[in-house]
C-alpha positions in Angstrom: 0.0 0.0 0.0 1.2 3.5 -0.8 -0.3 6.6 0.8 0.5 9.9 -1.0 -0.7 13.5 -1.5 -2.0 14.6 -4.9 -1.8 18.2 -6.0 -4.5 19.3 -8.5 -4.4 22.4 -10.7 -6.9 23.3 -13.4 -9.3 25.8 -14.8 -13.0 25.0 -14.8 -16.1 26.7 -16.2 -18.4 28.1 -13.5 -21.3 30.5 -13.8 -20.2 31.6 -17.3 -16.6 32.3 -16.3 -13.3 30.5 -15.7 -12.3 29.5 -12.3 -8.7 28.5 -11.2 -8.8 25.4 -9.1 -6.0 24.3 -6.7 -6.5 21.5 -4.3 -4.5 18.9 -2.4 -6.0 15.4 -1.9 -5.0 12.4 0.1 -4.8 9.2 -2.0 -3.9 5.5 -1.6 -2.8 2.9 -4.1 -2.3 -0.8 -3.8 -0.3 -3.5 -5.6 0.7 -2.7 -9.2 -0.5 0.9 -9.0 1.5 1.5 -5.8 4.7 0.1 -7.4 4.2 2.4 -10.5 3.6 5.5 -8.3 6.5 4.7 -6.0 8.9 4.5 -9.0 7.6 7.8 -10.5 9.6 11.0 -10.3 8.2 13.4 -7.7 6.1 16.1 -9.5 5.2 13.8 -12.4 2.0 14.6 -14.2 -0.5 11.7 -14.0 -4.1 11.1 -14.8 -5.7 9.0 -12.0 -9.0 7.1 -11.8 -10.5 5.5 -8.8 -13.1 6.2 -6.2 -13.5 8.3 -3.1 -14.1 6.5 0.2 -13.5 7.0 3.9 -9.9 6.4 4.9 -11.0 3.6 7.3 -13.9 2.5 9.4 -12.6 4.7 12.2 -11.8 7.8 10.0 -14.3 9.4 7.8 -11.7 11.5 6.1 -12.1 11.1 2.3 -9.3 9.5 0.3 -9.0 8.8 -3.4 -8.4 5.0 -3.9 -6.5 4.9 -7.2 -7.2 1.9 -9.5 -5.9 3.3 -12.8 -2.9 5.4 -13.6 -1.8 7.1 -16.8 1.5 9.0 -17.0 1.0 12.2 -19.0 3.6 13.1 -21.6 4.0 16.4 -23.2 3.7 18.5 -20.1 5.4 21.9 -19.8 8.3 20.3 -17.8 8.9 17.7 -20.6 8.7 20.3 -23.3 11.2 22.5 -21.4 13.6 19.6 -21.1 13.3 18.7 -24.8 14.0 22.3 -25.7 17.2 22.4 -23.7 18.4 19.1 -25.2 17.9 20.2 -28.8 
């Protein structure tokens, strides 16, 4: 099992305008997903799918239980690195 924090940044439509969204979320992953995330570079951009649930029977704190991971290529960091190599 791997427990980690997820930082989310995006822009969303709300009431006819754009809203900047920043949030930090607790998450947990098991087995293959845990191994993939443990090997990932800190700050990697990922797309995660899963479900929200209480952390445990004793704690009602919401945690994202990750069951699918996609590493996103072509992020600004990757483009900057490619530009300095070329």
